[in-house]
C-alpha positions in Angstrom: 91.9 106.1 94.7 92.3 109.3 96.7 90.9 112.2 94.4 92.4 115.8 94.4 95.6 114.7 96.1 98.3 117.2 96.6 101.2 116.2 94.3 104.6 117.1 95.6 107.8 117.4 93.4 110.3 114.8 93.9 108.1 112.7 95.8 107.6 108.9 95.1 104.0 107.8 94.3 102.7 104.7 92.7 101.5 104.3 89.1 100.1 100.6 88.2 101.5 99.6 91.8 105.1 100.8 90.5 107.1 103.4 92.1 106.9 106.7 90.2 108.9 109.8 91.4 107.4 112.9 90.3 110.1 114.9 88.4 108.0 117.8 86.9 104.8 119.2 87.5 102.9 120.9 84.5 101.3 124.2 85.9 97.7 124.7 84.7 97.1 121.0 84.1 96.5 117.5 85.8 99.8 116.2 84.2 103.0 115.5 86.0 106.2 114.1 84.5 107.3 110.9 86.5 110.2 108.5 86.5 109.1 105.0 86.9 111.4 101.8 87.2 109.8 98.8 85.8 110.9 95.6 87.6 110.7 92.4 85.8 108.3 89.8 87.9 109.9 86.5 88.6 108.9 83.5 90.9 112.4 82.1 91.1 114.1 82.2 94.5 117.2 81.3 95.8 116.1 78.2 97.6 115.4 76.4 94.2 119.4 76.5 93.9 120.2 75.4 97.5 120.5 71.6 98.0 119.9 71.9 101.9 116.6 73.9 101.3 115.5 71.3 98.5 115.9 68.3 100.8 114.0 69.8 103.6 115.9 72.7 105.2 118.6 70.3 106.1 122.3 71.0 107.2 123.5 74.1 109.1 123.2 77.9 108.1 126.9 77.9 107.0 126.1 75.2 104.3 123.2 76.9 102.8 123.7 78.5 99.3 120.2 80.1 99.1 121.2 83.6 100.2 124.1 83.7 97.6 121.7 82.4 94.8 119.1 85.1 95.8 121.7 87.7 95.6 122.6 86.8 92.0 118.7 86.6 91.1 118.2 90.1 92.5 121.1 91.5 90.8 119.9 90.1 87.4 116.3 91.6 88.2 118.1 94.8 88.6 119.8 94.8 85.6 116.8 93.9 83.5 114.9 96.7 85.1 114.0 99.8 82.9 113.6 103.4 83.9 110.6 104.9 82.0 109.9 108.8 82.1 106.5 109.8 80.8 103.5 112.1 81.4 100.7 110.7 83.3 97.6 112.2 84.8 97.9 112.9 88.7 94.6 111.2 89.4 96.1 107.9 88.4 99.0 108.2 91.1 98.4 106.7 94.6 100.2 107.1 97.8 100.4 103.3 98.3 100.0 100.3 96.0 96.6 99.1 95.5 97.4 95.8 96.8 98.8 97.3 99.9 95.8 99.2 100.8 93.7 96.0 100.4 96.6 94.1 102.4 96.2 96.7 105.1 92.4 96.4 105.2 92.6 92.6 105.4 95.1 92.9 108.1 92.6 95.3 110.0 89.7 92.8 109.6 92.1 90.0 110.8 93.0 92.1 113.7 89.3 92.5 114.7 88.6 88.9 114.1 91.8 88.0 116.5 90.3 90.4 119.1 86.9 88.8 118.9 88.2 85.6 119.2 90.2 86.5 122.2 87.2 88.2 123.9 85.1 84.9 122.9 87.8 82.9 124.6 87.8 85.1 127.6 84.1 84.8 127.7 84.1 81.2 127.4 86.5 80.8 130.0 84.4 82.8 132.4 81.4 80.9 131.4 83.2 77.5 132.2 84.3 78.8 135.5 80.7 80.1 136.3 79.2 76.6 135.2 81.8 75.0 137.4 80.6 77.0 140.4 77.1 76.2 139.6 77.9 72.7 139.4 79.7 72.6 142.8 76.9 74.5 144.3 74.3 71.9 142.8 76.5 69.1 144.3 76.5 70.7 147.7 72.8 71.4 147.7 72.1 67.8 146.6 74.2 66.7 149.5 72.3 68.8 151.8 68.9 67.4 150.5 70.0 64.2 150.9 71.0 64.9 154.4 67.7 66.3 155.2 66.0 63.4 153.6 67.8 61.2 155.9 66.8 63.5 158.8 63.1 63.4 157.8 63.2 59.5 157.5 64.8 59.3 160.9 61.9 61.7 162.3 59.4 59.6 160.7 60.8 56.5 162.4 61.0 58.3 165.6 57.4 59.3 165.3 56.3 55.9 164.5 58.0 54.8 167.4 56.3 57.3 169.8 53.0 56.7 168.3 53.3 52.9 168.9 54.5 53.5 172.5 51.3 56.0 172.9 49.1 53.4 171.4 50.8 50.7 173.8 50.2 52.9 176.8 46.6 53.7 176.1 45.9 50.0 175.6 47.5 49.3 179.0 45.7 52.2 180.7 42.4 51.1 179.0 42.6 47.7 180.2 43.3 49.1 183.7 40.1 51.2 183.7 38.1 48.2 182.5 38.9 46.4 185.8 38.2 49.2 187.9 35.3 50.1 190.2 34.3 53.7 190.1 32.7 55.7 193.1 31.1 58.9 192.3 29.9 61.6 194.7 26.3 62.8 194.8 27.3 66.3 194.1 29.3 65.1 191.3 26.7 63.0 190.0 24.2 65.8 190.2 26.3 68.3 188.3 26.7 65.7 185.6 22.9 65.4 185.4 22.4 69.1 185.2 24.9 69.5 182.5 23.3 66.6 180.5 19.9 68.4 180.9 21.1 71.6 179.9 22.8 70.3 176.9 19.7 68.5 175.8 17.6 71.6 176.1 19.7 73.6 174.1 19.5 71.0 171.2 15.9 70.7 171.7 15.7 74.6 171.1 18.0 74.2 167.7 21.3 75.2 169.1 22.8 72.9 166.5 21.8 75.3 163.9 23.7 78.3 165.4 26.5 79.9 163.5 29.8 78.4 164.5 28.2 75.7 166.3 30.1 72.8 164.4 33.5 74.7 165.2 32.8 74.9 168.8 32.1 71.3 169.2 34.5 68.5 169.3 34.3 65.8 166.5 33.9 61.9 167.4 37.6 61.1 167.4 38.6 64.2 169.7 35.5 63.5 172.0 36.8 60.0 172.4 40.4 61.2 173.1 39.1 63.7 175.7 36.9 61.4 177.4 39.6 58.7 177.6 42.1 61.2 178.9 39.7 62.2 181.8 39.3 58.6 182.8 43.1 58.2 182.6 43.6 60.8 185.1 40.9 59.0 187.3 43.1 55.9 187.3 45.6 57.9 189.1 43.3 58.1 192.2 42.7 54.3 192.4 42.8 53.3 195.9 44.0 50.1 197.5 40.7 48.1 197.0 40.8 49.2 193.1 38.2 51.8 193.6 38.2 55.2 191.9 36.9 58.3 193.4 35.8 61.4 191.6 
């Protein structure tokens, strides 16, 4: 209800949801004289007298009689309508029927809900699209990982083959060294003896307790590999008699 509404003469308002035309305004009071037509309410429609409508909207538009029946019903309602003239407090007058106001509010709520549904559908569509892109990306990455796994497996096989080749070569060269006669020069022998003496003296004086000593020496496996490598190099100097000179 709109309070302190400015009432205009000869304008139609609504009183108890019925049209009410203001025909006089009583000065100095809140009362106005209105003319209101009371229309009888009926739920009867022209379709109830139309055979085509009653059997399920059959036939063609020219065979329907619902419009003619509705005109008769509207005329009867108009004839039964009564015009009443009475004084009423203007605070009871409305610019629109109460039901219309409620209906307008409901329509606005429906429009808001429809807009939210539309936005939700758009968001859902975008989410599905993003999920599809993510799934495609995951599939591509999975294929790349499988490809890398195959490459890694191929590299492992190649590594094992290379290692087997190295071991085979080492055994062959080691066998060659075993059956070889070595000759060493006096100067070389003297140098080896001096290095052995120097190393022994260092150990006797506690060099193995110095900082970084362990980091500066070779472990057993590396020492064996190093010594074998130098022997392999000597094998390349084997003469026709099977002797190795160094």
